[in-house]
mmCIF file of the N, C-alpha and C atoms, coordinates in Angstrom:
data_MODEL
# 
_entry.id   MODEL 
# 
loop_
_atom_site.group_PDB 
_atom_site.id 
_atom_site.type_symbol 
_atom_site.label_atom_id 
_atom_site.label_alt_id 
_atom_site.label_comp_id 
_atom_site.label_asym_id 
_atom_site.label_entity_id 
_atom_site.label_seq_id 
_atom_site.pdbx_PDB_ins_code 
_atom_site.Cartn_x 
_atom_site.Cartn_y 
_atom_site.Cartn_z 
_atom_site.occupancy 
_atom_site.B_iso_or_equiv 
_atom_site.pdbx_formal_charge 
_atom_site.auth_seq_id 
_atom_site.auth_comp_id 
_atom_site.auth_asym_id 
_atom_site.auth_atom_id 
_atom_site.pdbx_PDB_model_num 
ATOM 1   N N  . MET A 1 1  ? 3.730   2.871   5.451   1.00 0.00 ? 1  MET A N  1 
ATOM 2   C CA . MET A 1 1  ? 2.598   2.852   4.559   1.00 0.00 ? 1  MET A CA 1 
ATOM 3   C C  . MET A 1 1  ? 2.679   1.581   3.716   1.00 0.00 ? 1  MET A C  1 
ATOM 4   N N  . GLY A 1 2  ? 1.571   0.984   3.429   1.00 0.00 ? 2  GLY A N  1 
ATOM 5   C CA . GLY A 1 2  ? 1.541   -0.297  2.738   1.00 0.00 ? 2  GLY A CA 1 
ATOM 6   C C  . GLY A 1 2  ? 1.473   -0.221  1.230   1.00 0.00 ? 2  GLY A C  1 
ATOM 7   N N  . ILE A 1 3  ? 1.920   0.877   0.626   1.00 0.00 ? 3  ILE A N  1 
ATOM 8   C CA . ILE A 1 3  ? 1.883   0.954   -0.838  1.00 0.00 ? 3  ILE A CA 1 
ATOM 9   C C  . ILE A 1 3  ? 2.889   -0.019  -1.439  1.00 0.00 ? 3  ILE A C  1 
ATOM 10  N N  . HIS A 1 4  ? 2.618   -0.442  -2.675  1.00 0.00 ? 4  HIS A N  1 
ATOM 11  C CA . HIS A 1 4  ? 3.435   -1.465  -3.326  1.00 0.00 ? 4  HIS A CA 1 
ATOM 12  C C  . HIS A 1 4  ? 3.543   -1.181  -4.809  1.00 0.00 ? 4  HIS A C  1 
ATOM 13  N N  . SER A 1 5  ? 4.418   -1.911  -5.476  1.00 0.00 ? 5  SER A N  1 
ATOM 14  C CA . SER A 1 5  ? 4.601   -1.731  -6.917  1.00 0.00 ? 5  SER A CA 1 
ATOM 15  C C  . SER A 1 5  ? 3.442   -2.366  -7.671  1.00 0.00 ? 5  SER A C  1 
ATOM 16  N N  . GLY A 1 6  ? 3.381   -2.049  -8.946  1.00 0.00 ? 6  GLY A N  1 
ATOM 17  C CA . GLY A 1 6  ? 2.383   -2.683  -9.802  1.00 0.00 ? 6  GLY A CA 1 
ATOM 18  C C  . GLY A 1 6  ? 1.070   -1.940  -9.914  1.00 0.00 ? 6  GLY A C  1 
ATOM 19  N N  . THR A 1 7  ? 1.004   -0.712  -9.386  1.00 0.00 ? 7  THR A N  1 
ATOM 20  C CA . THR A 1 7  ? -0.218  0.073   -9.533  1.00 0.00 ? 7  THR A CA 1 
ATOM 21  C C  . THR A 1 7  ? 0.094   1.338   -10.325 1.00 0.00 ? 7  THR A C  1 
ATOM 22  N N  . PRO A 1 8  ? -0.885  1.868   -11.038 1.00 0.00 ? 8  PRO A N  1 
ATOM 23  C CA . PRO A 1 8  ? -0.633  3.037   -11.879 1.00 0.00 ? 8  PRO A CA 1 
ATOM 24  C C  . PRO A 1 8  ? -0.762  4.381   -11.149 1.00 0.00 ? 8  PRO A C  1 
ATOM 25  N N  . TYR A 1 9  ? -1.000  4.374   -9.868  1.00 0.00 ? 9  TYR A N  1 
ATOM 26  C CA . TYR A 1 9  ? -1.311  5.598   -9.145  1.00 0.00 ? 9  TYR A CA 1 
ATOM 27  C C  . TYR A 1 9  ? -0.057  6.306   -8.649  1.00 0.00 ? 9  TYR A C  1 
ATOM 28  N N  . TYR A 1 10 ? -0.032  7.624   -8.784  1.00 0.00 ? 10 TYR A N  1 
ATOM 29  C CA . TYR A 1 10 ? 1.116   8.419   -8.339  1.00 0.00 ? 10 TYR A CA 1 
ATOM 30  C C  . TYR A 1 10 ? 1.381   8.227   -6.850  1.00 0.00 ? 10 TYR A C  1 
ATOM 31  N N  . ASP A 1 11 ? 0.315   8.141   -6.053  1.00 0.00 ? 11 ASP A N  1 
ATOM 32  C CA . ASP A 1 11 ? 0.525   8.010   -4.609  1.00 0.00 ? 11 ASP A CA 1 
ATOM 33  C C  . ASP A 1 11 ? 0.937   6.593   -4.194  1.00 0.00 ? 11 ASP A C  1 
ATOM 34  N N  . CYS A 1 12 ? 1.285   5.773   -5.170  1.00 0.00 ? 12 CYS A N  1 
ATOM 35  C CA . CYS A 1 12 ? 1.854   4.443   -4.914  1.00 0.00 ? 12 CYS A CA 1 
ATOM 36  C C  . CYS A 1 12 ? 3.218   4.323   -5.587  1.00 0.00 ? 12 CYS A C  1 
ATOM 37  N N  . SER A 1 13 ? 3.880   5.450   -5.799  1.00 0.00 ? 13 SER A N  1 
ATOM 38  C CA . SER A 1 13 ? 5.153   5.438   -6.516  1.00 0.00 ? 13 SER A CA 1 
ATOM 39  C C  . SER A 1 13 ? 6.309   5.860   -5.611  1.00 0.00 ? 13 SER A C  1 
ATOM 40  N N  . LYS A 1 14 ? 7.516   5.498   -6.036  1.00 0.00 ? 14 LYS A N  1 
ATOM 41  C CA . LYS A 1 14 ? 8.710   5.926   -5.313  1.00 0.00 ? 14 LYS A CA 1 
ATOM 42  C C  . LYS A 1 14 ? 8.827   7.450   -5.337  1.00 0.00 ? 14 LYS A C  1 
ATOM 43  N N  . GLU A 1 15 ? 8.415   8.057   -6.435  1.00 0.00 ? 15 GLU A N  1 
ATOM 44  C CA . GLU A 1 15 ? 8.464   9.514   -6.546  1.00 0.00 ? 15 GLU A CA 1 
ATOM 45  C C  . GLU A 1 15 ? 7.577   10.171  -5.495  1.00 0.00 ? 15 GLU A C  1 
ATOM 46  N N  . PHE A 1 16 ? 6.407   9.595   -5.263  1.00 0.00 ? 16 PHE A N  1 
ATOM 47  C CA . PHE A 1 16 ? 5.499   10.118  -4.242  1.00 0.00 ? 16 PHE A CA 1 
ATOM 48  C C  . PHE A 1 16 ? 6.142   10.040  -2.867  1.00 0.00 ? 16 PHE A C  1 
ATOM 49  N N  . VAL A 1 17 ? 6.700   8.892   -2.529  1.00 0.00 ? 17 VAL A N  1 
ATOM 50  C CA . VAL A 1 17 ? 7.348   8.708   -1.225  1.00 0.00 ? 17 VAL A CA 1 
ATOM 51  C C  . VAL A 1 17 ? 8.484   9.716   -1.064  1.00 0.00 ? 17 VAL A C  1 
ATOM 52  N N  . SER A 1 18 ? 9.272   9.886   -2.098  1.00 0.00 ? 18 SER A N  1 
ATOM 53  C CA . SER A 1 18 ? 10.378  10.832  -2.051  1.00 0.00 ? 18 SER A CA 1 
ATOM 54  C C  . SER A 1 18 ? 9.887   12.269  -1.859  1.00 0.00 ? 18 SER A C  1 
ATOM 55  N N  . SER A 1 19 ? 8.838   12.645  -2.581  1.00 0.00 ? 19 SER A N  1 
ATOM 56  C CA . SER A 1 19 ? 8.282   13.995  -2.460  1.00 0.00 ? 19 SER A CA 1 
ATOM 57  C C  . SER A 1 19 ? 7.723   14.254  -1.068  1.00 0.00 ? 19 SER A C  1 
ATOM 58  N N  . VAL A 1 20 ? 6.992   13.298  -0.542  1.00 0.00 ? 20 VAL A N  1 
ATOM 59  C CA . VAL A 1 20 ? 6.426   13.447  0.806   1.00 0.00 ? 20 VAL A CA 1 
ATOM 60  C C  . VAL A 1 20 ? 7.555   13.560  1.825   1.00 0.00 ? 20 VAL A C  1 
ATOM 61  N N  . ASN A 1 21 ? 8.576   12.742  1.667   1.00 0.00 ? 21 ASN A N  1 
ATOM 62  C CA . ASN A 1 21 ? 9.697   12.792  2.611   1.00 0.00 ? 21 ASN A CA 1 
ATOM 63  C C  . ASN A 1 21 ? 10.441  14.113  2.534   1.00 0.00 ? 21 ASN A C  1 
ATOM 64  N N  . SER A 1 22 ? 10.541  14.717  1.367   1.00 0.00 ? 22 SER A N  1 
ATOM 65  C CA . SER A 1 22 ? 11.162  16.029  1.253   1.00 0.00 ? 22 SER A CA 1 
ATOM 66  C C  . SER A 1 22 ? 10.381  17.071  2.048   1.00 0.00 ? 22 SER A C  1 
ATOM 67  N N  . ILE A 1 23 ? 9.078   17.011  1.945   1.00 0.00 ? 23 ILE A N  1 
ATOM 68  C CA . ILE A 1 23 ? 8.229   17.946  2.689   1.00 0.00 ? 23 ILE A CA 1 
ATOM 69  C C  . ILE A 1 23 ? 8.346   17.693  4.192   1.00 0.00 ? 23 ILE A C  1 
ATOM 70  N N  . LEU A 1 24 ? 8.269   16.424  4.583   1.00 0.00 ? 24 LEU A N  1 
ATOM 71  C CA . LEU A 1 24 ? 8.360   16.090  6.002   1.00 0.00 ? 24 LEU A CA 1 
ATOM 72  C C  . LEU A 1 24 ? 9.700   16.490  6.601   1.00 0.00 ? 24 LEU A C  1 
ATOM 73  N N  . LYS A 1 25 ? 10.775  16.306  5.853   1.00 0.00 ? 25 LYS A N  1 
ATOM 74  C CA . LYS A 1 25 ? 12.096  16.707  6.344   1.00 0.00 ? 25 LYS A CA 1 
ATOM 75  C C  . LYS A 1 25 ? 12.131  18.202  6.611   1.00 0.00 ? 25 LYS A C  1 
ATOM 76  N N  . GLY A 1 26 ? 11.530  18.972  5.716   1.00 0.00 ? 26 GLY A N  1 
ATOM 77  C CA . GLY A 1 26 ? 11.507  20.418  5.878   1.00 0.00 ? 26 GLY A CA 1 
ATOM 78  C C  . GLY A 1 26 ? 10.718  20.875  7.090   1.00 0.00 ? 26 GLY A C  1 
ATOM 79  N N  . TYR A 1 27 ? 9.615   20.215  7.360   1.00 0.00 ? 27 TYR A N  1 
ATOM 80  C CA . TYR A 1 27 ? 8.751   20.618  8.470   1.00 0.00 ? 27 TYR A CA 1 
ATOM 81  C C  . TYR A 1 27 ? 9.147   20.012  9.810   1.00 0.00 ? 27 TYR A C  1 
ATOM 82  N N  . THR A 1 28 ? 9.847   18.866  9.790   1.00 0.00 ? 28 THR A N  1 
ATOM 83  C CA . THR A 1 28 ? 10.130  18.179  11.059  1.00 0.00 ? 28 THR A CA 1 
ATOM 84  C C  . THR A 1 28 ? 11.617  17.954  11.293  1.00 0.00 ? 28 THR A C  1 
ATOM 85  N N  . SER A 1 29 ? 12.466  18.579  10.486  1.00 0.00 ? 29 SER A N  1 
ATOM 86  C CA . SER A 1 29 ? 13.920  18.399  10.581  1.00 0.00 ? 29 SER A CA 1 
ATOM 87  C C  . SER A 1 29 ? 14.311  16.917  10.501  1.00 0.00 ? 29 SER A C  1 
ATOM 88  N N  . GLY A 1 30 ? 13.548  16.157  9.741   1.00 0.00 ? 30 GLY A N  1 
ATOM 89  C CA . GLY A 1 30 ? 13.858  14.749  9.544   1.00 0.00 ? 30 GLY A CA 1 
ATOM 90  C C  . GLY A 1 30 ? 13.406  13.825  10.653  1.00 0.00 ? 30 GLY A C  1 
ATOM 91  N N  . GLU A 1 31 ? 12.662  14.347  11.620  1.00 0.00 ? 31 GLU A N  1 
ATOM 92  C CA . GLU A 1 31 ? 12.214  13.505  12.734  1.00 0.00 ? 31 GLU A CA 1 
ATOM 93  C C  . GLU A 1 31 ? 11.041  12.604  12.358  1.00 0.00 ? 31 GLU A C  1 
ATOM 94  N N  . ILE A 1 32 ? 10.295  12.988  11.340  1.00 0.00 ? 32 ILE A N  1 
ATOM 95  C CA . ILE A 1 32 ? 9.168   12.177  10.860  1.00 0.00 ? 32 ILE A CA 1 
ATOM 96  C C  . ILE A 1 32 ? 9.393   11.902  9.381   1.00 0.00 ? 32 ILE A C  1 
ATOM 97  N N  . LEU A 1 33 ? 9.312   10.642  9.003   1.00 0.00 ? 33 LEU A N  1 
ATOM 98  C CA . LEU A 1 33 ? 9.461   10.259  7.609   1.00 0.00 ? 33 LEU A CA 1 
ATOM 99  C C  . LEU A 1 33 ? 8.401   9.222   7.234   1.00 0.00 ? 33 LEU A C  1 
ATOM 100 N N  . LEU A 1 34 ? 8.054   9.205   5.975   1.00 0.00 ? 34 LEU A N  1 
ATOM 101 C CA . LEU A 1 34 ? 7.132   8.204   5.448   1.00 0.00 ? 34 LEU A CA 1 
ATOM 102 C C  . LEU A 1 34 ? 7.937   6.966   5.086   1.00 0.00 ? 34 LEU A C  1 
ATOM 103 N N  . ASP A 1 35 ? 7.567   5.834   5.640   1.00 0.00 ? 35 ASP A N  1 
ATOM 104 C CA . ASP A 1 35 ? 8.237   4.577   5.323   1.00 0.00 ? 35 ASP A CA 1 
ATOM 105 C C  . ASP A 1 35 ? 7.288   3.729   4.478   1.00 0.00 ? 35 ASP A C  1 
ATOM 106 N N  . ALA A 1 36 ? 7.812   3.175   3.421   1.00 0.00 ? 36 ALA A N  1 
ATOM 107 C CA . ALA A 1 36 ? 7.022   2.321   2.525   1.00 0.00 ? 36 ALA A CA 1 
ATOM 108 C C  . ALA A 1 36 ? 7.826   1.053   2.256   1.00 0.00 ? 36 ALA A C  1 
ATOM 109 N N  . PRO A 1 37 ? 7.844   0.129   3.220   1.00 0.00 ? 37 PRO A N  1 
ATOM 110 C CA . PRO A 1 37 ? 8.713   -1.049  3.097   1.00 0.00 ? 37 PRO A CA 1 
ATOM 111 C C  . PRO A 1 37 ? 8.369   -1.987  1.950   1.00 0.00 ? 37 PRO A C  1 
ATOM 112 N N  . PHE A 1 38 ? 7.171   -1.890  1.396   1.00 0.00 ? 38 PHE A N  1 
ATOM 113 C CA . PHE A 1 38 ? 6.764   -2.794  0.318   1.00 0.00 ? 38 PHE A CA 1 
ATOM 114 C C  . PHE A 1 38 ? 6.806   -2.130  -1.060  1.00 0.00 ? 38 PHE A C  1 
ATOM 115 N N  . ILE A 1 39 ? 7.434   -0.970  -1.169  1.00 0.00 ? 39 ILE A N  1 
ATOM 116 C CA . ILE A 1 39 ? 7.395   -0.193  -2.405  1.00 0.00 ? 39 ILE A CA 1 
ATOM 117 C C  . ILE A 1 39 ? 7.940   -0.968  -3.612  1.00 0.00 ? 39 ILE A C  1 
ATOM 118 N N  . ASP A 1 40 ? 8.854   -1.903  -3.393  1.00 0.00 ? 40 ASP A N  1 
ATOM 119 C CA . ASP A 1 40 ? 9.406   -2.690  -4.495  1.00 0.00 ? 40 ASP A CA 1 
ATOM 120 C C  . ASP A 1 40 ? 8.761   -4.066  -4.625  1.00 0.00 ? 40 ASP A C  1 
ATOM 121 N N  . TRP A 1 41 ? 7.768   -4.347  -3.805  1.00 0.00 ? 41 TRP A N  1 
ATOM 122 C CA . TRP A 1 41 ? 7.089   -5.646  -3.837  1.00 0.00 ? 41 TRP A CA 1 
ATOM 123 C C  . TRP A 1 41 ? 5.795   -5.525  -4.635  1.00 0.00 ? 41 TRP A C  1 
ATOM 124 N N  . ASN A 1 42 ? 5.426   -6.577  -5.364  1.00 0.00 ? 42 ASN A N  1 
ATOM 125 C CA . ASN A 1 42 ? 4.113   -6.593  -6.007  1.00 0.00 ? 42 ASN A CA 1 
ATOM 126 C C  . ASN A 1 42 ? 3.107   -7.233  -5.040  1.00 0.00 ? 42 ASN A C  1 
ATOM 127 N N  . LYS A 1 43 ? 1.861   -7.187  -5.403  1.00 0.00 ? 43 LYS A N  1 
ATOM 128 C CA . LYS A 1 43 ? 0.796   -7.674  -4.520  1.00 0.00 ? 43 LYS A CA 1 
ATOM 129 C C  . LYS A 1 43 ? 0.985   -9.156  -4.168  1.00 0.00 ? 43 LYS A C  1 
ATOM 130 N N  . GLU A 1 44 ? 1.389   -9.953  -5.139  1.00 0.00 ? 44 GLU A N  1 
ATOM 131 C CA . GLU A 1 44 ? 1.568   -11.376 -4.875  1.00 0.00 ? 44 GLU A CA 1 
ATOM 132 C C  . GLU A 1 44 ? 2.669   -11.623 -3.840  1.00 0.00 ? 44 GLU A C  1 
ATOM 133 N N  . MET A 1 45 ? 3.751   -10.848 -3.907  1.00 0.00 ? 45 MET A N  1 
ATOM 134 C CA . MET A 1 45 ? 4.836   -10.978 -2.936  1.00 0.00 ? 45 MET A CA 1 
ATOM 135 C C  . MET A 1 45 ? 4.357   -10.636 -1.528  1.00 0.00 ? 45 MET A C  1 
ATOM 136 N N  . ILE A 1 46 ? 3.532   -9.609  -1.430  1.00 0.00 ? 46 ILE A N  1 
ATOM 137 C CA . ILE A 1 46 ? 3.003   -9.198  -0.121  1.00 0.00 ? 46 ILE A CA 1 
ATOM 138 C C  . ILE A 1 46 ? 2.072   -10.271 0.432   1.00 0.00 ? 46 ILE A C  1 
ATOM 139 N N  . ILE A 1 47 ? 1.212   -10.798 -0.414  1.00 0.00 ? 47 ILE A N  1 
ATOM 140 C CA . ILE A 1 47 ? 0.291   -11.848 0.025   1.00 0.00 ? 47 ILE A CA 1 
ATOM 141 C C  . ILE A 1 47 ? 1.072   -13.061 0.517   1.00 0.00 ? 47 ILE A C  1 
ATOM 142 N N  . GLN A 1 48 ? 2.095   -13.452 -0.222  1.00 0.00 ? 48 GLN A N  1 
ATOM 143 C CA . GLN A 1 48 ? 2.894   -14.603 0.197   1.00 0.00 ? 48 GLN A CA 1 
ATOM 144 C C  . GLN A 1 48 ? 3.591   -14.330 1.528   1.00 0.00 ? 48 GLN A C  1 
ATOM 145 N N  . TYR A 1 49 ? 4.124   -13.124 1.692   1.00 0.00 ? 49 TYR A N  1 
ATOM 146 C CA . TYR A 1 49 ? 4.759   -12.746 2.962   1.00 0.00 ? 49 TYR A CA 1 
ATOM 147 C C  . TYR A 1 49 ? 3.752   -12.861 4.109   1.00 0.00 ? 49 TYR A C  1 
ATOM 148 N N  . CYS A 1 50 ? 2.568   -12.345 3.878   1.00 0.00 ? 50 CYS A N  1 
ATOM 149 C CA . CYS A 1 50 ? 1.531   -12.389 4.919   1.00 0.00 ? 50 CYS A CA 1 
ATOM 150 C C  . CYS A 1 50 ? 1.151   -13.826 5.265   1.00 0.00 ? 50 CYS A C  1 
ATOM 151 N N  . LYS A 1 51 ? 1.005   -14.660 4.266   1.00 0.00 ? 51 LYS A N  1 
ATOM 152 C CA . LYS A 1 51 ? 0.678   -16.069 4.516   1.00 0.00 ? 51 LYS A CA 1 
ATOM 153 C C  . LYS A 1 51 ? 1.800   -16.773 5.268   1.00 0.00 ? 51 LYS A C  1 
ATOM 154 N N  . ASP A 1 52 ? 3.045   -16.494 4.879   1.00 0.00 ? 52 ASP A N  1 
ATOM 155 C CA . ASP A 1 52 ? 4.200   -17.122 5.538   1.00 0.00 ? 52 ASP A CA 1 
ATOM 156 C C  . ASP A 1 52 ? 4.363   -16.676 6.984   1.00 0.00 ? 52 ASP A C  1 
ATOM 157 N N  . ASN A 1 53 ? 3.838   -15.483 7.311   1.00 0.00 ? 53 ASN A N  1 
ATOM 158 C CA . ASN A 1 53 ? 4.026   -14.922 8.643   1.00 0.00 ? 53 ASN A CA 1 
ATOM 159 C C  . ASN A 1 53 ? 2.718   -14.785 9.425   1.00 0.00 ? 53 ASN A C  1 
ATOM 160 N N  . ASP A 1 54 ? 1.699   -15.514 8.994   1.00 0.00 ? 54 ASP A N  1 
ATOM 161 C CA . ASP A 1 54 ? 0.409   -15.560 9.690   1.00 0.00 ? 54 ASP A CA 1 
ATOM 162 C C  . ASP A 1 54 ? -0.220  -14.184 9.925   1.00 0.00 ? 54 ASP A C  1 
ATOM 163 N N  . VAL A 1 55 ? -0.086  -13.299 8.954   1.00 0.00 ? 55 VAL A N  1 
ATOM 164 C CA . VAL A 1 55 ? -0.748  -12.001 9.029   1.00 0.00 ? 55 VAL A CA 1 
ATOM 165 C C  . VAL A 1 55 ? -2.220  -12.220 8.682   1.00 0.00 ? 55 VAL A C  1 
ATOM 166 N N  . PRO A 1 56 ? -3.150  -11.778 9.524   1.00 0.00 ? 56 PRO A N  1 
ATOM 167 C CA . PRO A 1 56 ? -4.579  -12.039 9.288   1.00 0.00 ? 56 PRO A CA 1 
ATOM 168 C C  . PRO A 1 56 ? -5.160  -11.165 8.171   1.00 0.00 ? 56 PRO A C  1 
ATOM 169 N N  . LEU A 1 57 ? -5.038  -11.623 6.939   1.00 0.00 ? 57 LEU A N  1 
ATOM 170 C CA . LEU A 1 57 ? -5.514  -10.860 5.788   1.00 0.00 ? 57 LEU A CA 1 
ATOM 171 C C  . LEU A 1 57 ? -7.025  -10.659 5.788   1.00 0.00 ? 57 LEU A C  1 
ATOM 172 N N  . ASP A 1 58 ? -7.738  -11.517 6.483   1.00 0.00 ? 58 ASP A N  1 
ATOM 173 C CA . ASP A 1 58 ? -9.201  -11.407 6.486   1.00 0.00 ? 58 ASP A CA 1 
ATOM 174 C C  . ASP A 1 58 ? -9.690  -10.149 7.201   1.00 0.00 ? 58 ASP A C  1 
ATOM 175 N N  . ILE A 1 59 ? -8.826  -9.485  7.959   1.00 0.00 ? 59 ILE A N  1 
ATOM 176 C CA . ILE A 1 59 ? -9.265  -8.260  8.646   1.00 0.00 ? 59 ILE A CA 1 
ATOM 177 C C  . ILE A 1 59 ? -8.754  -7.000  7.940   1.00 0.00 ? 59 ILE A C  1 
ATOM 178 N N  . THR A 1 60 ? -8.115  -7.174  6.766   1.00 0.00 ? 60 THR A N  1 
ATOM 179 C CA . THR A 1 60 ? -7.627  -6.019  6.021   1.00 0.00 ? 60 THR A CA 1 
ATOM 180 C C  . THR A 1 60 ? -8.725  -5.507  5.090   1.00 0.00 ? 60 THR A C  1 
ATOM 181 N N  . TYR A 1 61 ? -8.550  -4.276  4.629   1.00 0.00 ? 61 TYR A N  1 
ATOM 182 C CA . TYR A 1 61 ? -9.555  -3.630  3.793   1.00 0.00 ? 61 TYR A CA 1 
ATOM 183 C C  . TYR A 1 61 ? -8.880  -2.913  2.640   1.00 0.00 ? 61 TYR A C  1 
ATOM 184 N N  . SER A 1 62 ? -9.388  -3.104  1.430   1.00 0.00 ? 62 SER A N  1 
ATOM 185 C CA . SER A 1 62 ? -8.907  -2.385  0.248   1.00 0.00 ? 62 SER A CA 1 
ATOM 186 C C  . SER A 1 62 ? -10.070 -2.172  -0.695  1.00 0.00 ? 62 SER A C  1 
ATOM 187 N N  . CYS A 1 63 ? -10.523 -0.935  -0.785  1.00 0.00 ? 63 CYS A N  1 
ATOM 188 C CA . CYS A 1 63 ? -11.554 -0.584  -1.766  1.00 0.00 ? 63 CYS A CA 1 
ATOM 189 C C  . CYS A 1 63 ? -11.360 0.871   -2.138  1.00 0.00 ? 63 CYS A C  1 
ATOM 190 N N  . GLU A 1 64 ? -11.050 1.108   -3.397  1.00 0.00 ? 64 GLU A N  1 
ATOM 191 C CA . GLU A 1 64 ? -10.800 2.468   -3.856  1.00 0.00 ? 64 GLU A CA 1 
ATOM 192 C C  . GLU A 1 64 ? -12.056 3.328   -3.812  1.00 0.00 ? 64 GLU A C  1 
ATOM 193 N N  . ASN A 1 65 ? -13.205 2.705   -3.804  1.00 0.00 ? 65 ASN A N  1 
ATOM 194 C CA . ASN A 1 65 ? -14.461 3.442   -3.756  1.00 0.00 ? 65 ASN A CA 1 
ATOM 195 C C  . ASN A 1 65 ? -14.923 3.710   -2.327  1.00 0.00 ? 65 ASN A C  1 
ATOM 196 N N  . GLY A 1 66 ? -14.215 3.141   -1.362  1.00 0.00 ? 66 GLY A N  1 
ATOM 197 C CA . GLY A 1 66 ? -14.539 3.391   0.040   1.00 0.00 ? 66 GLY A CA 1 
ATOM 198 C C  . GLY A 1 66 ? -15.853 2.781   0.489   1.00 0.00 ? 66 GLY A C  1 
ATOM 199 N N  . GLN A 1 67 ? -16.322 1.786   -0.222  1.00 0.00 ? 67 GLN A N  1 
ATOM 200 C CA . GLN A 1 67 ? -17.609 1.185   0.116   1.00 0.00 ? 67 GLN A CA 1 
ATOM 201 C C  . GLN A 1 67 ? -17.468 0.141   1.214   1.00 0.00 ? 67 GLN A C  1 
ATOM 202 N N  . GLU A 1 68 ? -18.512 -0.007  1.963   1.00 0.00 ? 68 GLU A N  1 
ATOM 203 C CA . GLU A 1 68 ? -18.582 -1.031  3.010   1.00 0.00 ? 68 GLU A CA 1 
ATOM 204 C C  . GLU A 1 68 ? -19.884 -1.803  2.808   1.00 0.00 ? 68 GLU A C  1 
ATOM 205 N N  . PRO A 1 69 ? -19.870 -3.038  2.403   1.00 0.00 ? 69 PRO A N  1 
ATOM 206 C CA . PRO A 1 69 ? -18.690 -3.847  2.125   1.00 0.00 ? 69 PRO A CA 1 
ATOM 207 C C  . PRO A 1 69 ? -17.992 -3.363  0.859   1.00 0.00 ? 69 PRO A C  1 
ATOM 208 N N  . PRO A 1 70 ? -16.736 -3.799  0.631   1.00 0.00 ? 70 PRO A N  1 
ATOM 209 C CA . PRO A 1 70 ? -16.007 -3.381  -0.564  1.00 0.00 ? 70 PRO A CA 1 
ATOM 210 C C  . PRO A 1 70 ? -16.796 -3.668  -1.841  1.00 0.00 ? 70 PRO A C  1 
ATOM 211 N N  . CYS A 1 71 ? -16.594 -2.807  -2.846  1.00 0.00 ? 71 CYS A N  1 
ATOM 212 C CA . CYS A 1 71 ? -17.395 -2.869  -4.077  1.00 0.00 ? 71 CYS A CA 1 
ATOM 213 C C  . CYS A 1 71 ? -17.170 -4.140  -4.890  1.00 0.00 ? 71 CYS A C  1 
ATOM 214 N N  . GLY A 1 72 ? -15.965 -4.705  -4.832  1.00 0.00 ? 72 GLY A N  1 
ATOM 215 C CA . GLY A 1 72 ? -15.672 -5.909  -5.595  1.00 0.00 ? 72 GLY A CA 1 
ATOM 216 C C  . GLY A 1 72 ? -15.337 -5.657  -7.052  1.00 0.00 ? 72 GLY A C  1 
ATOM 217 N N  . LYS A 1 73 ? -15.298 -4.378  -7.468  1.00 0.00 ? 73 LYS A N  1 
ATOM 218 C CA . LYS A 1 73 ? -15.074 -4.051  -8.877  1.00 0.00 ? 73 LYS A CA 1 
ATOM 219 C C  . LYS A 1 73 ? -13.825 -3.221  -9.141  1.00 0.00 ? 73 LYS A C  1 
ATOM 220 N N  . CYS A 1 74 ? -13.358 -2.441  -8.163  1.00 0.00 ? 74 CYS A N  1 
ATOM 221 C CA . CYS A 1 74 ? -12.195 -1.577  -8.379  1.00 0.00 ? 74 CYS A CA 1 
ATOM 222 C C  . CYS A 1 74 ? -10.922 -2.428  -8.429  1.00 0.00 ? 74 CYS A C  1 
ATOM 223 N N  . LEU A 1 75 ? -9.800  -1.827  -8.818  1.00 0.00 ? 75 LEU A N  1 
ATOM 224 C CA . LEU A 1 75 ? -8.542  -2.570  -8.945  1.00 0.00 ? 75 LEU A CA 1 
ATOM 225 C C  . LEU A 1 75 ? -8.120  -3.202  -7.615  1.00 0.00 ? 75 LEU A C  1 
ATOM 226 N N  . SER A 1 76 ? -8.291  -2.474  -6.522  1.00 0.00 ? 76 SER A N  1 
ATOM 227 C CA . SER A 1 76 ? -7.905  -3.026  -5.211  1.00 0.00 ? 76 SER A CA 1 
ATOM 228 C C  . SER A 1 76 ? -8.751  -4.233  -4.846  1.00 0.00 ? 76 SER A C  1 
ATOM 229 N N  . CYS A 1 77 ? -10.051 -4.143  -5.081  1.00 0.00 ? 77 CYS A N  1 
ATOM 230 C CA . CYS A 1 77 ? -10.930 -5.281  -4.778  1.00 0.00 ? 77 CYS A CA 1 
ATOM 231 C C  . CYS A 1 77 ? -10.597 -6.467  -5.680  1.00 0.00 ? 77 CYS A C  1 
ATOM 232 N N  . LEU A 1 78 ? -10.324 -6.206  -6.950  1.00 0.00 ? 78 LEU A N  1 
ATOM 233 C CA . LEU A 1 78 ? -9.988  -7.304  -7.863  1.00 0.00 ? 78 LEU A CA 1 
ATOM 234 C C  . LEU A 1 78 ? -8.683  -7.981  -7.452  1.00 0.00 ? 78 LEU A C  1 
ATOM 235 N N  . ASP A 1 79 ? -7.723  -7.206  -6.936  1.00 0.00 ? 79 ASP A N  1 
ATOM 236 C CA . ASP A 1 79 ? -6.475  -7.805  -6.445  1.00 0.00 ? 79 ASP A CA 1 
ATOM 237 C C  . ASP A 1 79 ? -6.728  -8.766  -5.292  1.00 0.00 ? 79 ASP A C  1 
ATOM 238 N N  . ARG A 1 80 ? -7.731  -8.501  -4.500  1.00 0.00 ? 80 ARG A N  1 
ATOM 239 C CA . ARG A 1 80 ? -8.006  -9.318  -3.321  1.00 0.00 ? 80 ARG A CA 1 
ATOM 240 C C  . ARG A 1 80 ? -8.558  -10.699 -3.693  1.00 0.00 ? 80 ARG A C  1 
ATOM 241 N N  . ARG A 1 81 ? -8.863  -10.918 -4.952  1.00 0.00 ? 81 ARG A N  1 
ATOM 242 C CA . ARG A 1 81 ? -9.320  -12.245 -5.372  1.00 0.00 ? 81 ARG A CA 1 
ATOM 243 C C  . ARG A 1 81 ? -8.261  -13.297 -5.089  1.00 0.00 ? 81 ARG A C  1 
ATOM 244 N N  . PHE A 1 82 ? -6.999  -12.886 -5.018  1.00 0.00 ? 82 PHE A N  1 
ATOM 245 C CA . PHE A 1 82 ? -5.897  -13.821 -4.813  1.00 0.00 ? 82 PHE A CA 1 
ATOM 246 C C  . PHE A 1 82 ? -5.744  -14.229 -3.351  1.00 0.00 ? 82 PHE A C  1 
ATOM 247 N N  . LEU A 1 83 ? -6.498  -13.611 -2.472  1.00 0.00 ? 83 LEU A N  1 
ATOM 248 C CA . LEU A 1 83 ? -6.412  -13.977 -1.055  1.00 0.00 ? 83 LEU A CA 1 
ATOM 249 C C  . LEU A 1 83 ? -7.108  -15.277 -0.869  1.00 0.00 ? 83 LEU A C  1 
# 
């Protein structure tokens, strides 16, 4: 999962990942786990990683309002100004 640090949302926290993994371990005997490799990275670190590794950011989507095209006003859309 691509969640990262620097957001105020519970579902973007280490506690969330830990809670989900506890549930998944119980239901799947540990065969399925939620991985969040960017949990300690901020948005700028992720953007730099993507640029350094030619990840096509222009095809990614982030809009908390779920609008198409993105609303341009929510926190996720405002973060994308740095792209």
